[in-house]
N, C-alpha and C positions, 0 to 999 in steps of 0.2 A: 683565715681571711680568704674570701672568695677571689677568683680571678678578676671579676668585675671590680671589686674593691681595690685590688692591687693595681690594676690599670688606671683606675680613677685617681688613686693616691700618686701614681707615677706621672699622670698628666699634670696634676697640680704641682707636684714636685718639680717637673720639667719646666714649668713656667717660672717658679721661684728660682730654680737653678739658672735659667736663662737670664733672669734679672740680676742674680748674683754675679754671673759671668760678665755682664755689662759693667757692673761696678768694679770688678777686677780690672777690666781694660781701662777704665777711667782713672782709678785710684792707685792701683799697684803696678800695672805694666810700665807706666812712665818711670817709676823708681827703678825697676829692674833694667830698663833700657838705659837709664842714666840721663833721662831728659827731664827738664823742668816743664811745668805746665805752660810757662811763657814761651816755650819753643826754643830753649837755649841750644839745643842740638839741631842744627839745620838739616832738614831732610834732603837727600839727594834726589835728583830727577829720576823717576822710575824708568827702567829700560826692559827690553825683551829678555826673557829668561834664557840664559845660556846654559843652565844646569837642568833643563827639563828632563823628567823621567816619564813624561806622558806617552802613552801608547797611541794617542789620537791627535797629538799636537797641542800647542798652547791654545787654550780656550779663553783664558782670562786676558784682559788688557793690562799693560804695565801699570802697576800700582793699584790694581783692582782686587778687592777681597774675593774670596771664593764664594761667599754668599751673594755678593753683587754680581759676580760672573754668572752664577746659576740663574738668578733673576733676569739678568740682561739676555742671556742666551734663550731662555724660555720665552721671554717677551718677543724677541726677534723671530723666533720660530713660529709663534702664533700670530703676530701682527705684521710681520714682513718688513719691519723697520726698527731702528734703534729707539729705545725709550729716552725721554727727556731726563734731565738731571734729577728733578723731584721724583719722577716715577722710578728711576734707578734706585734712589735712596729708599723709597717705600718698598720696592721689591726686595732689596737686600735685607731690610728689617723683617719682612714677611718670611723670607727663607730662613733667616736666623731663628726667629721665634718658632716657626714650623718645625725646624730640625730639633730645637730644644724641647719642645712639648712632645713631639713624636718620639724622640729618644727617651723621654721620661716615661711615656706609655710602654715602650719596649722594656725599659728597666723594670717597671711594675709587673709586666707579664713574666719576665725571666727571673727576677730576684725574689718575688714574693713579698713578704713583709719588709717595710722600709728599714734601712739600717745605714748609718753613716759610713761604716767601713765598706759595705757593699757598694754604696753610692760613690765613694771615692774611687774604688777599684773600677767601677763602671765608667766614670769620667776619664780615668787614665786609659782604659781600654778604647774609649772613643777617640781620644787623642792619638794613640798609637795606630789604631786600625784606620780610622777615617781621616783625621787631620794630617797625619804623617804618611799615610799609605794611599788610600783611595783617592783623596782629593788631588794630590800631585800626579798620580797615575792618570787621572782624567784631564789633566792640564788646567785645573781650576785654580791652582796657585803654583808659585815657583817650586822647582825641585828642591829637595832638602839641602843640597849643597849651596844653594843660593841664599839661604837664610843663616845669619850668624847664630851662634849658640844662645845668645840672649833671646832671640826670637823664638827658638824652640822651647826655651825655658818658660817664656811668657805664655806660649800656647798650652804647654803642660799645666802651668799654674791656673790658667783660665778654665781648663777642663777639670782640673782637680777641684777648683772652687765650685763649678757647676755640679759635679758629682756629690760633693759634701752637702751642698744645699738641697739637692735632690733627695739624698738619703735621709737627711734630718726631717725635711718636710713630709716625705712619704711616711716616716715613722709617726710624726705628729698627726697627720691625717688619719692614719690607722687608729690612733688612740681616740680621735674625736668622732669617728664614724660609729654609728650603732652596730652592734653585732647582727649578723645575718640571721 
């Protein structure tokens, strides 16, 4: 399979993986956290991160996801003011999908032919390197000590789901595409 085909399969796999990750957060994460969909576990008011490991200070606002923080900061830098609520939500989604699809392309370029095991390993690698390392170091989410074990487990599960869906989809795309 050519590099172009690998990247194309990774792009499509990244989109499917991002969709699967969203389903994980909706359907599985509340079970791991021990919350019902009716909100049986009351959320505490978010507060400033006291466990920050950021080298540049806290960039996210209390309770703000890393994708929302990236979108908000980029918007503020380019527009000179904070985005509205709907714009924040749209920016967060755009960052989430952009990261998922872009990571899928990287997977295709690095891994070659799609493979569920390679995809799962890639998802775990993203979780460890990006979600548990780079993102808190850049102050885009709370430091690791601020998150309970169930939170780390959920983020690992979401990235594992992403990677499996990415690997399976890339394998299927490879089988569907005509040979070069």
